[in-house]
A tleap script that builds the chain and sets N, CA, C and O, in Angstrom:
source leaprc.protein.ff14SB
mol = sequence {
  NMET GLY TYR ASP THR ALA ALA LYS THR ASP
  THR GLU SER VAL VAL PRO GLU GLU TRP GLY
  GLY MET TRP PHE LEU LYS GLU GLU LEU GLU
  THR ASP GLU LEU GLY ILE SER ILE LEU GLU
  LEU GLU PRO GLU GLY LYS GLY LYS GLU HIE
  ASP GLU THR ASN THR GLY GLN GLU GLU VAL
  TYR TYR VAL VAL SER GLY PRO VAL GLU ILE
  GLU LEU PRO ASP SER SER ASP THR VAL SER
  LEU ASP THR ASP GLU VAL ILE ARG LEU ASP
  SER ASP GLU THR ARG GLN ILE TYR ASN ARG
  GLY ASP GLU ARG ALA LYS LEU VAL LEU VAL
  GLY ALA PRO CLEU
}
set mol.1.N position { 13.301 42.645 -12.639 }
set mol.1.CA position { 12.579 42.620 -11.379 }
set mol.1.C position { 13.338 41.724 -10.407 }
set mol.1.O position { 13.857 40.683 -10.811 }
set mol.2.N position { 13.412 42.106 -9.143 }
set mol.2.CA position { 14.164 41.390 -8.127 }
set mol.2.C position { 13.398 40.298 -7.423 }
set mol.2.O position { 13.910 39.718 -6.464 }
set mol.3.N position { 12.186 39.992 -7.861 }
set mol.3.CA position { 11.416 38.926 -7.230 }
set mol.3.C position { 10.376 38.389 -8.219 }
set mol.3.O position { 10.058 39.028 -9.221 }
set mol.4.N position { 9.861 37.208 -7.909 }
set mol.4.CA position { 8.785 36.576 -8.680 }
set mol.4.C position { 7.802 35.977 -7.697 }
set mol.4.O position { 8.191 35.566 -6.603 }
set mol.5.N position { 6.552 35.923 -8.065 }
set mol.5.CA position { 5.531 35.272 -7.254 }
set mol.5.C position { 4.845 34.203 -8.087 }
set mol.5.O position { 4.867 34.253 -9.316 }
set mol.6.N position { 4.244 33.247 -7.422 }
set mol.6.CA position { 3.528 32.177 -8.108 }
set mol.6.C position { 2.506 31.579 -7.155 }
set mol.6.O position { 2.593 31.748 -5.939 }
set mol.7.N position { 1.546 30.884 -7.725 }
set mol.7.CA position { 0.557 30.110 -6.968 }
set mol.7.C position { 0.501 28.715 -7.574 }
set mol.7.O position { 0.797 28.531 -8.754 }
set mol.8.N position { 0.124 27.746 -6.773 }
set mol.8.CA position { 0.077 26.376 -7.308 }
set mol.8.C position { -0.894 26.271 -8.474 }
set mol.8.O position { -0.747 25.393 -9.324 }
set mol.9.N position { -1.878 27.152 -8.524 }
set mol.9.CA position { -2.854 27.133 -9.613 }
set mol.9.C position { -2.309 27.735 -10.914 }
set mol.9.O position { -3.003 27.739 -11.931 }
set mol.10.N position { -1.062 28.245 -10.885 }
set mol.10.CA position { -0.439 28.785 -12.095 }
set mol.10.C position { 0.001 27.685 -13.052 }
set mol.10.O position { 0.323 27.967 -14.206 }
set mol.11.N position { 0.022 26.455 -12.599 }
set mol.11.CA position { 0.480 25.334 -13.413 }
set mol.11.C position { -0.454 24.146 -13.214 }
set mol.11.O position { -1.207 24.101 -12.241 }
set mol.12.N position { -0.407 23.203 -14.117 }
set mol.12.CA position { -1.231 21.996 -14.021 }
set mol.12.C position { -0.576 20.987 -13.078 }
set mol.12.O position { 0.649 20.893 -13.012 }
set mol.13.N position { -1.389 20.248 -12.362 }
set mol.13.CA position { -0.889 19.187 -11.501 }
set mol.13.C position { -0.369 18.035 -12.357 }
set mol.13.O position { -0.940 17.719 -13.401 }
set mol.14.N position { 0.720 17.412 -11.904 }
set mol.14.CA position { 1.267 16.249 -12.592 }
set mol.14.C position { 0.803 14.945 -11.949 }
set mol.14.O position { 1.205 13.858 -12.363 }
set mol.15.N position { -0.054 15.069 -10.925 }
set mol.15.CA position { -0.618 13.910 -10.229 }
set mol.15.C position { -2.131 13.944 -10.424 }
set mol.15.O position { -2.738 15.005 -10.282 }
set mol.16.N position { -2.753 12.810 -10.747 }
set mol.16.CA position { -4.211 12.802 -10.905 }
set mol.16.C position { -4.927 13.314 -9.660 }
set mol.16.O position { -4.499 13.056 -8.535 }
set mol.17.N position { -6.017 14.039 -9.872 }
set mol.17.CA position { -6.759 14.682 -8.782 }
set mol.17.C position { -7.226 13.699 -7.717 }
set mol.17.O position { -7.282 14.057 -6.541 }
set mol.18.N position { -7.563 12.471 -8.098 }
set mol.18.CA position { -8.050 11.509 -7.101 }
set mol.18.C position { -6.962 11.128 -6.090 }
set mol.18.O position { -7.282 10.631 -5.010 }
set mol.19.N position { -5.673 11.351 -6.421 }
set mol.19.CA position { -4.572 11.068 -5.499 }
set mol.19.C position { -4.162 12.311 -4.718 }
set mol.19.O position { -3.448 12.211 -3.720 }
set mol.20.N position { -4.614 13.489 -5.172 }
set mol.20.CA position { -4.233 14.756 -4.534 }
set mol.20.C position { -3.805 15.729 -5.603 }
set mol.20.O position { -4.644 16.225 -6.356 }
set mol.21.N position { -2.536 16.012 -5.689 }
set mol.21.CA position { -2.001 16.892 -6.719 }
set mol.21.C position { -0.547 17.203 -6.440 }
set mol.21.O position { -0.089 17.144 -5.299 }
set mol.22.N position { 0.185 17.542 -7.520 }
set mol.22.CA position { 1.577 17.967 -7.391 }
set mol.22.C position { 1.828 19.041 -8.423 }
set mol.22.O position { 1.580 18.862 -9.615 }
set mol.23.N position { 2.331 20.170 -7.928 }
set mol.23.CA position { 2.536 21.327 -8.778 }
set mol.23.C position { 3.996 21.750 -8.707 }
set mol.23.O position { 4.503 22.075 -7.634 }
set mol.24.N position { 4.680 21.745 -9.870 }
set mol.24.CA position { 6.067 22.200 -9.970 }
set mol.24.C position { 6.064 23.708 -10.223 }
set mol.24.O position { 5.405 24.171 -11.154 }
set mol.25.N position { 6.782 24.476 -9.417 }
set mol.25.CA position { 6.745 25.932 -9.514 }
set mol.25.C position { 8.072 26.559 -9.938 }
set mol.25.O position { 8.211 27.782 -9.923 }
set mol.26.N position { 9.047 25.731 -10.316 }
set mol.26.CA position { 10.364 26.244 -10.717 }
set mol.26.C position { 10.263 27.220 -11.878 }
set mol.26.O position { 10.827 28.313 -11.815 }
set mol.27.N position { 9.560 26.849 -12.928 }
set mol.27.CA position { 9.442 27.724 -14.097 }
set mol.27.C position { 8.680 28.996 -13.775 }
set mol.27.O position { 9.073 30.081 -14.203 }
set mol.28.N position { 7.586 28.870 -13.020 }
set mol.28.CA position { 6.780 30.038 -12.684 }
set mol.28.C position { 7.570 31.046 -11.851 }
set mol.28.O position { 7.363 32.253 -11.975 }
set mol.29.N position { 8.479 30.553 -11.001 }
set mol.29.CA position { 9.295 31.432 -10.170 }
set mol.29.C position { 10.616 31.806 -10.838 }
set mol.29.O position { 11.371 32.628 -10.318 }
set mol.30.N position { 10.888 31.200 -11.991 }
set mol.30.CA position { 12.095 31.461 -12.771 }
set mol.30.C position { 13.367 31.276 -11.939 }
set mol.30.O position { 14.286 32.093 -12.002 }
set mol.31.N position { 13.406 30.190 -11.159 }
set mol.31.CA position { 14.593 29.900 -10.361 }
set mol.31.C position { 15.667 29.263 -11.230 }
set mol.31.O position { 15.357 28.558 -12.191 }
set mol.32.N position { 16.920 29.508 -10.897 }
set mol.32.CA position { 18.030 28.945 -11.655 }
set mol.32.C position { 18.415 27.563 -11.155 }
set mol.32.O position { 18.616 26.649 -11.954 }
set mol.33.N position { 18.520 27.399 -9.836 }
set mol.33.CA position { 18.997 26.138 -9.277 }
set mol.33.C position { 18.072 25.527 -8.249 }
set mol.33.O position { 18.271 24.382 -7.842 }
set mol.34.N position { 17.071 26.261 -7.824 }
set mol.34.CA position { 16.188 25.808 -6.761 }
set mol.34.C position { 14.872 25.308 -7.346 }
set mol.34.O position { 14.188 26.033 -8.069 }
set mol.35.N position { 14.527 24.068 -7.029 }
set mol.35.CA position { 13.229 23.534 -7.427 }
set mol.35.C position { 12.284 23.590 -6.240 }
set mol.35.O position { 12.679 23.306 -5.109 }
set mol.36.N position { 11.042 23.954 -6.497 }
set mol.36.CA position { 10.049 23.977 -5.420 }
set mol.36.C position { 8.739 23.438 -5.961 }
set mol.36.O position { 8.299 23.802 -7.052 }
set mol.37.N position { 8.125 22.565 -5.181 }
set mol.37.CA position { 6.871 21.918 -5.579 }
set mol.37.C position { 5.941 21.856 -4.385 }
set mol.37.O position { 6.382 21.855 -3.236 }
set mol.38.N position { 4.658 21.806 -4.669 }
set mol.38.CA position { 3.630 21.563 -3.659 }
set mol.38.C position { 3.075 20.173 -3.940 }
set mol.38.O position { 2.707 19.869 -5.075 }
set mol.39.N position { 3.013 19.332 -2.923 }
set mol.39.CA position { 2.458 17.984 -3.052 }
set mol.39.C position { 1.314 17.838 -2.068 }
set mol.39.O position { 1.469 18.105 -0.876 }
set mol.40.N position { 0.169 17.413 -2.571 }
set mol.40.CA position { -0.969 17.087 -1.715 }
set mol.40.C position { -1.357 15.646 -2.004 }
set mol.40.O position { -1.488 15.247 -3.161 }
set mol.41.N position { -1.538 14.869 -0.942 }
set mol.41.CA position { -1.888 13.460 -1.075 }
set mol.41.C position { -3.150 13.160 -0.281 }
set mol.41.O position { -3.252 13.474 0.905 }
set mol.42.N position { -4.098 12.549 -0.957 }
set mol.42.CA position { -5.310 12.075 -0.291 }
set mol.42.C position { -4.945 10.892 0.607 }
set mol.42.O position { -3.890 10.287 0.419 }
set mol.43.N position { -5.800 10.548 1.585 }
set mol.43.CA position { -5.551 9.348 2.378 }
set mol.43.C position { -5.316 8.139 1.472 }
set mol.43.O position { -6.025 7.945 0.484 }
set mol.44.N position { -4.334 7.347 1.815 }
set mol.44.CA position { -3.883 6.181 1.051 }
set mol.44.C position { -3.165 6.556 -0.233 }
set mol.44.O position { -2.838 5.679 -1.032 }
set mol.45.N position { -2.912 7.851 -0.448 }
set mol.45.CA position { -2.161 8.299 -1.620 }
set mol.45.C position { -0.667 8.123 -1.403 }
set mol.45.O position { -0.201 8.006 -0.271 }
set mol.46.N position { 0.077 8.106 -2.505 }
set mol.46.CA position { 1.522 7.977 -2.416 }
set mol.46.C position { 2.175 8.749 -3.554 }
set mol.46.O position { 1.593 8.946 -4.621 }
set mol.47.N position { 3.403 9.177 -3.289 }
set mol.47.CA position { 4.211 9.819 -4.308 }
set mol.47.C position { 4.970 8.772 -5.101 }
set mol.47.O position { 4.886 7.575 -4.824 }
set mol.48.N position { 5.704 9.240 -6.083 }
set mol.48.CA position { 6.495 8.354 -6.934 }
set mol.48.C position { 7.784 7.956 -6.225 }
set mol.48.O position { 8.481 8.809 -5.675 }
set mol.49.N position { 8.101 6.670 -6.237 }
set mol.49.CA position { 9.388 6.224 -5.709 }
set mol.49.C position { 10.471 6.702 -6.667 }
set mol.49.O position { 10.387 6.483 -7.876 }
set mol.50.N position { 11.493 7.359 -6.112 }
set mol.50.CA position { 12.562 7.875 -6.963 }
set mol.50.C position { 13.783 8.245 -6.128 }
set mol.50.O position { 13.730 8.284 -4.899 }
set mol.51.N position { 14.868 8.510 -6.819 }
set mol.51.CA position { 16.028 9.159 -6.225 }
set mol.51.C position { 16.421 10.284 -7.174 }
set mol.51.O position { 15.824 10.438 -8.239 }
set mol.52.N position { 17.407 11.055 -6.798 }
set mol.52.CA position { 17.855 12.186 -7.610 }
set mol.52.C position { 19.331 12.040 -7.987 }
set mol.52.O position { 20.043 13.030 -8.157 }
set mol.53.N position { 19.776 10.783 -8.113 }
set mol.53.CA position { 21.171 10.518 -8.438 }
set mol.53.C position { 21.586 11.221 -9.732 }
set mol.53.O position { 22.673 11.794 -9.798 }
set mol.54.N position { 20.751 11.186 -10.741 }
set mol.54.CA position { 21.097 11.778 -12.038 }
set mol.54.C position { 21.193 13.293 -11.994 }
set mol.54.O position { 21.950 13.881 -12.766 }
set mol.55.N position { 20.439 13.943 -11.103 }
set mol.55.CA position { 20.461 15.405 -11.026 }
set mol.55.C position { 21.420 15.923 -9.966 }
set mol.55.O position { 21.802 17.092 -9.998 }
set mol.56.N position { 21.818 15.063 -9.020 }
set mol.56.CA position { 22.648 15.505 -7.909 }
set mol.56.C position { 21.907 16.396 -6.932 }
set mol.56.O position { 22.520 17.104 -6.133 }
set mol.57.N position { 20.600 16.357 -7.001 }
set mol.57.CA position { 19.759 17.257 -6.204 }
set mol.57.C position { 19.460 16.660 -4.834 }
set mol.57.O position { 18.956 15.541 -4.739 }
set mol.58.N position { 19.773 17.412 -3.763 }
set mol.58.CA position { 19.278 17.018 -2.454 }
set mol.58.C position { 17.908 17.666 -2.291 }
set mol.58.O position { 17.637 18.716 -2.874 }
set mol.59.N position { 17.050 17.037 -1.500 }
set mol.59.CA position { 15.695 17.543 -1.334 }
set mol.59.C position { 15.361 17.720 0.141 }
set mol.59.O position { 15.862 17.002 1.006 }
set mol.60.N position { 14.495 18.702 0.402 }
set mol.60.CA position { 13.953 18.958 1.728 }
set mol.60.C position { 12.445 18.930 1.602 }
set mol.60.O position { 11.881 19.585 0.725 }
set mol.61.N position { 11.783 18.175 2.476 }
set mol.61.CA position { 10.322 18.090 2.494 }
set mol.61.C position { 9.825 18.697 3.803 }
set mol.61.O position { 10.203 18.255 4.888 }
set mol.62.N position { 8.981 19.704 3.687 }
set mol.62.CA position { 8.350 20.329 4.846 }
set mol.62.C position { 6.875 19.944 4.847 }
set mol.62.O position { 6.174 20.168 3.860 }
set mol.63.N position { 6.404 19.369 5.942 }
set mol.63.CA position { 5.017 18.927 6.040 }
set mol.63.C position { 4.168 20.092 6.558 }
set mol.63.O position { 4.285 20.498 7.715 }
set mol.64.N position { 3.322 20.614 5.687 }
set mol.64.CA position { 2.403 21.690 6.054 }
set mol.64.C position { 1.267 21.115 6.888 }
set mol.64.O position { 0.888 21.682 7.912 }
set mol.65.N position { 0.728 19.988 6.441 }
set mol.65.CA position { -0.272 19.249 7.216 }
set mol.65.C position { -0.065 17.776 6.926 }
set mol.65.O position { 0.203 17.394 5.787 }
set mol.66.N position { -0.184 16.973 7.920 }
set mol.66.CA position { 0.166 15.562 7.773 }
set mol.66.C position { -0.749 14.709 8.615 }
set mol.66.O position { -1.878 15.106 8.901 }
set mol.67.N position { -0.296 13.579 9.006 }
set mol.67.CA position { 1.051 13.032 8.959 }
set mol.67.C position { 1.348 12.329 7.636 }
set mol.67.O position { 0.441 11.991 6.876 }
set mol.68.N position { 2.654 12.115 7.378 }
set mol.68.CA position { 3.093 11.349 6.219 }
set mol.68.C position { 4.202 10.409 6.658 }
set mol.68.O position { 4.796 10.565 7.725 }
set mol.69.N position { 4.462 9.429 5.804 }
set mol.69.CA position { 5.593 8.527 6.014 }
set mol.69.C position { 6.454 8.567 4.764 }
set mol.69.O position { 5.949 8.566 3.641 }
set mol.70.N position { 7.764 8.602 4.977 }
set mol.70.CA position { 8.729 8.560 3.885 }
set mol.70.C position { 9.434 7.213 3.990 }
set mol.70.O position { 10.180 6.961 4.936 }
set mol.71.N position { 9.189 6.354 3.007 }
set mol.71.CA position { 9.880 5.065 2.988 }
set mol.71.C position { 11.202 5.233 2.251 }
set mol.71.O position { 11.262 5.846 1.185 }
set mol.72.N position { 12.263 4.677 2.841 }
set mol.72.CA position { 13.613 4.745 2.301 }
set mol.72.C position { 14.096 3.315 2.062 }
set mol.72.O position { 14.772 2.740 2.916 }
set mol.73.N position { 13.752 2.733 0.903 }
set mol.73.CA position { 14.031 1.316 0.660 }
set mol.73.C position { 15.508 0.935 0.726 }
set mol.73.O position { 15.830 -0.196 1.091 }
set mol.74.N position { 16.416 1.858 0.378 }
set mol.74.CA position { 17.843 1.532 0.389 }
set mol.74.C position { 18.339 1.209 1.792 }
set mol.74.O position { 19.248 0.395 1.954 }
set mol.75.N position { 17.752 1.837 2.807 }
set mol.75.CA position { 18.172 1.600 4.187 }
set mol.75.C position { 17.120 0.833 4.983 }
set mol.75.O position { 17.304 0.571 6.172 }
set mol.76.N position { 16.023 0.475 4.326 }
set mol.76.CA position { 14.900 -0.216 4.974 }
set mol.76.C position { 14.301 0.600 6.112 }
set mol.76.O position { 13.722 0.035 7.040 }
set mol.77.N position { 14.433 1.928 6.050 }
set mol.77.CA position { 13.869 2.809 7.073 }
set mol.77.C position { 12.559 3.422 6.592 }
set mol.77.O position { 12.337 3.585 5.392 }
set mol.78.N position { 11.709 3.754 7.533 }
set mol.78.CA position { 10.518 4.560 7.288 }
set mol.78.C position { 10.545 5.692 8.298 }
set mol.78.O position { 10.641 5.461 9.503 }
set mol.79.N position { 10.459 6.932 7.791 }
set mol.79.CA position { 10.482 8.114 8.641 }
set mol.79.C position { 9.072 8.685 8.690 }
set mol.79.O position { 8.496 9.016 7.654 }
set mol.80.N position { 8.522 8.799 9.882 }
set mol.80.CA position { 7.194 9.385 10.075 }
set mol.80.C position { 7.347 10.862 10.400 }
set mol.80.O position { 8.131 11.243 11.269 }
set mol.81.N position { 6.584 11.690 9.687 }
set mol.81.CA position { 6.614 13.132 9.912 }
set mol.81.C position { 5.205 13.643 10.148 }
set mol.81.O position { 4.250 13.175 9.528 }
set mol.82.N position { 5.082 14.609 11.051 }
set mol.82.CA position { 3.817 15.277 11.328 }
set mol.82.C position { 3.906 16.724 10.849 }
set mol.82.O position { 4.946 17.171 10.365 }
set mol.83.N position { 2.812 17.437 10.991 }
set mol.83.CA position { 2.742 18.846 10.636 }
set mol.83.C position { 3.921 19.608 11.241 }
set mol.83.O position { 4.257 19.427 12.411 }
set mol.84.N position { 4.539 20.461 10.429 }
set mol.84.CA position { 5.666 21.317 10.802 }
set mol.84.C position { 6.973 20.570 11.007 }
set mol.84.O position { 7.904 21.126 11.591 }
set mol.85.N position { 7.074 19.339 10.551 }
set mol.85.CA position { 8.344 18.621 10.606 }
set mol.85.C position { 8.962 18.568 9.211 }
set mol.85.O position { 8.276 18.714 8.199 }
set mol.86.N position { 10.293 18.351 9.188 }
set mol.86.CA position { 11.076 18.466 7.956 }
set mol.86.C position { 12.043 17.297 7.861 }
set mol.86.O position { 12.532 16.789 8.870 }
set mol.87.N position { 12.315 16.872 6.599 }
set mol.87.CA position { 13.359 15.884 6.336 }
set mol.87.C position { 14.207 16.387 5.179 }
set mol.87.O position { 13.691 16.994 4.241 }
set mol.88.N position { 15.534 16.130 5.249 }
set mol.88.CA position { 16.444 16.396 4.141 }
set mol.88.C position { 16.945 15.064 3.626 }
set mol.88.O position { 17.285 14.181 4.413 }
set mol.89.N position { 16.996 14.909 2.300 }
set mol.89.CA position { 17.384 13.647 1.685 }
set mol.89.C position { 18.561 13.851 0.733 }
set mol.89.O position { 18.556 14.771 -0.085 }
set mol.90.N position { 19.577 12.977 0.848 }
set mol.90.CA position { 20.672 12.981 -0.118 }
set mol.90.C position { 20.143 12.610 -1.498 }
set mol.90.O position { 19.105 11.959 -1.617 }
set mol.91.N position { 20.854 13.022 -2.527 }
set mol.91.CA position { 20.397 12.769 -3.899 }
set mol.91.C position { 20.293 11.278 -4.217 }
set mol.91.O position { 19.414 10.877 -4.979 }
set mol.92.N position { 21.167 10.455 -3.651 }
set mol.92.CA position { 21.167 9.028 -3.991 }
set mol.92.C position { 20.247 8.185 -3.106 }
set mol.92.O position { 20.201 6.964 -3.256 }
set mol.93.N position { 19.519 8.816 -2.195 }
set mol.93.CA position { 18.595 8.095 -1.305 }
set mol.93.C position { 17.257 7.877 -2.018 }
set mol.93.O position { 16.568 8.842 -2.349 }
set mol.94.N position { 16.892 6.625 -2.252 }
set mol.94.CA position { 15.589 6.326 -2.839 }
set mol.94.C position { 14.521 6.620 -1.805 }
set mol.94.O position { 14.662 6.284 -0.629 }
set mol.95.N position { 13.424 7.271 -2.272 }
set mol.95.CA position { 12.374 7.684 -1.342 }
set mol.95.C position { 11.007 7.577 -1.979 }
set mol.95.O position { 10.864 7.656 -3.199 }
set mol.96.N position { 9.995 7.394 -1.130 }
set mol.96.CA position { 8.594 7.403 -1.553 }
set mol.96.C position { 7.756 7.903 -0.381 }
set mol.96.O position { 7.896 7.436 0.750 }
set mol.97.N position { 6.882 8.866 -0.678 }
set mol.97.CA position { 6.044 9.496 0.339 }
set mol.97.C position { 4.680 8.822 0.357 }
set mol.97.O position { 4.099 8.570 -0.698 }
set mol.98.N position { 4.163 8.525 1.548 }
set mol.98.CA position { 2.841 7.925 1.715 }
set mol.98.C position { 1.995 8.758 2.672 }
set mol.98.O position { 2.502 9.303 3.652 }
set mol.99.N position { 0.717 8.849 2.379 }
set mol.99.CA position { -0.238 9.399 3.336 }
set mol.99.C position { -1.077 8.232 3.824 }
set mol.99.O position { -1.985 7.778 3.128 }
set mol.100.N position { -0.778 7.756 4.996 }
set mol.100.CA position { -1.542 6.655 5.583 }
set mol.100.C position { -2.510 7.175 6.642 }
set mol.100.O position { -3.076 6.400 7.414 }
set mol.101.N position { -2.695 8.500 6.670 }
set mol.101.CA position { -3.604 9.124 7.620 }
set mol.101.C position { -5.023 9.187 7.083 }
set mol.101.O position { -5.333 8.617 6.037 }
set mol.102.N position { -5.882 9.889 7.814 }
set mol.102.CA position { -7.305 9.996 7.466 }
set mol.102.C position { -7.655 11.285 6.738 }
set mol.102.O position { -8.783 11.436 6.270 }
set mol.103.N position { -6.707 12.224 6.630 }
set mol.103.CA position { -6.962 13.512 6.006 }
set mol.103.C position { -5.923 13.777 4.922 }
set mol.103.O position { -4.848 13.178 4.907 }
set mol.104.N position { -6.271 14.691 4.013 }
set mol.104.CA position { -5.348 15.087 2.952 }
set mol.104.C position { -4.071 15.659 3.574 }
set mol.104.O position { -4.135 16.478 4.490 }
set mol.105.N position { -2.920 15.226 3.073 }
set mol.105.CA position { -1.622 15.731 3.528 }
set mol.105.C position { -1.114 16.756 2.522 }
set mol.105.O position { -1.399 16.662 1.328 }
set mol.106.N position { -0.361 17.733 3.013 }
set mol.106.CA position { 0.190 18.764 2.145 }
set mol.106.C position { 1.638 19.009 2.519 }
set mol.106.O position { 1.967 19.197 3.690 }
set mol.107.N position { 2.510 19.005 1.502 }
set mol.107.CA position { 3.943 19.202 1.718 }
set mol.107.C position { 4.486 20.243 0.748 }
set mol.107.O position { 3.951 20.441 -0.343 }
set mol.108.N position { 5.559 20.901 1.171 }
set mol.108.CA position { 6.347 21.753 0.285 }
set mol.108.C position { 7.660 21.012 0.082 }
set mol.108.O position { 8.337 20.666 1.050 }
set mol.109.N position { 8.024 20.765 -1.185 }
set mol.109.CA position { 9.225 20.038 -1.542 }
set mol.109.C position { 10.209 21.012 -2.184 }
set mol.109.O position { 9.853 21.728 -3.120 }
set mol.110.N position { 11.430 21.041 -1.689 }
set mol.110.CA position { 12.446 21.946 -2.203 }
set mol.110.C position { 13.683 21.124 -2.547 }
set mol.110.O position { 14.075 20.234 -1.792 }
set mol.111.N position { 14.301 21.429 -3.698 }
set mol.111.CA position { 15.490 20.719 -4.106 }
set mol.111.C position { 16.494 21.623 -4.798 }
set mol.111.O position { 16.111 22.572 -5.481 }
set mol.112.N position { 17.791 21.331 -4.624 }
set mol.112.CA position { 18.847 22.058 -5.305 }
set mol.112.C position { 20.111 21.200 -5.235 }
set mol.112.O position { 20.198 20.391 -4.311 }
set mol.113.N position { 21.067 21.302 -6.100 }
set mol.113.CA position { 20.986 22.054 -7.354 }
set mol.113.C position { 20.233 21.269 -8.400 }
set mol.113.O position { 20.044 20.060 -8.270 }
set mol.114.N position { 19.808 21.953 -9.428 }
set mol.114.CA position { 19.136 21.309 -10.563 }
set mol.114.C position { 20.013 21.400 -11.781 }
set mol.114.O position { 19.637 20.919 -12.850 }
savepdb mol mol.pdb
quit
């Protein structure tokens, strides 16, 4: 088959429900090198601080609904993003996503290569 479909409900969230949810869809879509995840964060929720140095994966975050802040401790920068805004991150850039807003935030996270 030349295509695959998936829904976030096809897999279990790796983030506790009280913080929102995070669903990895790489396996469900059977991608070879592209990782795709859905991240939802409740107000005051945060993602895991990490980098992708070991995988060599660059990542792109698209904010479906926001706002969110991406803290970049290596450069002491914080990038604020609103709905329909995007950021691309080098693999060695440490990052952590925060929802400091009043409503649930939703992002699509894409990374390659894996």
